N, C-alpha and C positions, 0 to 999 in steps of 0.2 A: 834456231830450229833447223831441222833437216827436211829438205823438200822430198816427199815420197814419190819418186818417179814411177813406182810399180802401180800406183793408183790410176795413172793414165795409160800405161802400156805394160801389161803383165808379161809380154813376150820379149821385152828388152833384156838381152843377156849380158851386155857389156856397156859401160858408160864411164866417162871421166868423172872425177870428183876431187874435192880439195878438203884436206883435214882441217877441221875447225876446233877440235878439242880432243883430249885424251882423258877418259874418265879415271876416277881413283882406282877402279877395278881393272884398268887397262883396256877398256873398250875404246874403239876408234869411232869418232863422230865426224861425219862428212857433211858438206853443205847440201848435197843431194845424193840420193841412193836408190838403187834398184833392188836392194835387199829388204825383204819383208820382215818386220820384227814379230816375235812371238806374240800371239793375241787371237782371241776369238776361236780358240781351239786349233789354230793353224800354227805349226812350228816355225821358228825363225829360219831364214835362209842361211845357207852356207855357200862358200865359194873362195875367191882369192882376191887379194889386193896386190897390184904390181906397180913398182916405181923404181927408178934408177937401177935397173937390173935385179931388183929383189922381188920375191914372190912370197907373200904371206898368206897362209891358209886361214880362212875364217870358219869357225866351228858353228856359230849360230849368231842370231841378231836379236837384240832386245830393245825395248823402249827405254829411253833415258829420261833425264829430267826435262820437264816441259814437253816441247815438241821435238826433242832430240831423239835420234835413233843411233844406237851403239852397236858396232860390229865387233864381235868377240873373237880374238885370235884363238886358233886351235892349239897353240903351243907357245911357251915363253920364247920371245924372240925380240929382235930389235924392231921397234915400232916407228912408223914414219913421224917426222916432226910436224907440229902444227904449222899449217901453211903449205905443206907438201901437196903437189898436184900428182894424182895417180890414176890408175885404171882399175875399176872394179869389175869382177867377172863372176857371174853366178855359177853354182853347181846346177846347171840347167836340168839335167835328168831328174834330180831330186825335186826341184821346184815344180817342174811340169807335172810330176806325179801328184804333188800337193794340189795343184790346180785342178787336175782331173777328179781327185777325191772330193775336193771342196764343192765343185759343181755337182758331183754325184750326191752329196748330202743335201743340197738344195732340192734336187729331184726327189730324194727320199721324203723331205718335208712336205712335198706335194702329194706323194703316194700315200702317206700316213698323215691325215689332216688333224693332228692334235698339237697342242702347245709344246714347244721344245724347251726342256729344262737344262740341257747341257749337250756337249758334243766334243769330239776330238778327231783330229786328222793325222794320218801318217802317210808314208809313201806307198803303202799297199792297200790300206783299208781305212775306213772311217766309221764312226758310230754317232748316233743321236739318241738322247734320252727324251722320251715323250711322257707328257702328263696324261697317262691313260691307265685306268685301273685293271683292264684285262688285256691279255696278249691278243694280237690280231689272229683271226680265225684261219685265214688262208695266206700263208707266207708265199706260196707259189704265185698267187695272184699279184702280190706286191712286187715280186721279182719280175714278173711279166710286164707290169706297168712301167717299171723303171727301164727295162730294156726297150720298150716301145718309145719312151721319151728319148732315149739315146738314138734309136734308129730314125726318129723324126728329124734329127740333126737341126734342132732349134737354135736360133741365134741367142747369144748371151751378151748383153750390153749393160752399161752402167749409166746412171743419171744422178743428178744432184737436186735435192729439194731443200727447203728451209725447215728449221725446227717447227715453225708454226704450221707448215704444210703437213709435216708428219703428225703433229698433235691432232690435226683435223682428220687424219686417216689412221687411227690406232690399229686397224685390222692388218696393216702392213707388217707389224712387229710380231714375229713368231716366237722369239726367244723370251722366256718368262723371267729369267734370272739375270740376263746380261743386257745392259743398256745399248741401244744402237750406236754404232760408231759415228762420230761427227767431227767436222773440221770447222772451227769457229761456229757460225750459225748454219752451216750446211750439213746435210746428211746424205751419204752415198747410198744409192739403191742399185741392186743387181736385178736385172730382168731377164727371164728366160722365155723366149718366144717374141713375136712381133705383133704390135697393134692389138687387134681383137683376138689373136690366136695365142697370146701370152699365157703361160701356165703358172708363173711364179714371179713375184715382185716383192723384195724385202730388203731392209737395210743390211749392209755388209761392207766391211772394210778389207776383205781378203782378196786373194787373186783367183781368177777363174779362167777356164778355157773359153775360146771364142764361140764355139758351137757345142751343143750337147753330144753330137756324134763323136767328138774328140775324146769323150770319156772312155769309149770303148765298151765292150761287153762287161757285165758285172754280175756278181753273185751275191744273193742275200745270205748273210751269215747267221750267227746265233741270236736269239732273242732272250734277254735276261730280265728277271724281275729285280728291280732296284727300289725297294720300298713299296708302300701300300698302293701308291698311284703312279709309279714310274716303271716304264719298260724301256730297256736299252736294246737298240737294234743295230747290228753291224752290217756293213756292206763292203764287199771286197772287189777290187779290180781283177778282172779275169784275163790277165795278160798285159 
């Protein structure tokens, strides 16, 4: 397995690692990694691996077999041997934008209180699909609420609960088509706000900013009809 360091510290930009396997497709599996693998609508991280004077660009990161995480080279090149100790370095600007957009989508799920049927994250914008038959009447009000949440600069923290605890609190699950991420019998929760002032608490395995203020100003984008009961809402980073 690969130890997912990003779950404990989404701000870690560089870390040592050791190559434990090379996949049939040429992916590099490390014993531990700061690279987030594609999943939950969030793209896999990119960056670089460095060892013995060599620097290998990584195009993306994907989930491998079991609990392995595979880093995919950006170009055909000499790969490090199994057992090689190296340094991994994130494309931090890209990752940080994904973190801002991901937290922004959690805020959107609060501003639009309907079940979520899908979502996608990019470095500039994100979107959520909602189980709602009619489009929201006042898009300006939604945008204002979102920016209020940003200006409130709420803390974003993570917690772990058991599968049994989640089963006893099904209201925490907003996604209707995707199972909550879990590690063994544990489920990771992302909370926005503190104590009695929290506004959102839901299972999530992605990376987030530490405070809502870090998202920055945002702009509500287009709202599309996607089927009889689905509305797709886009939100963009404004800078």
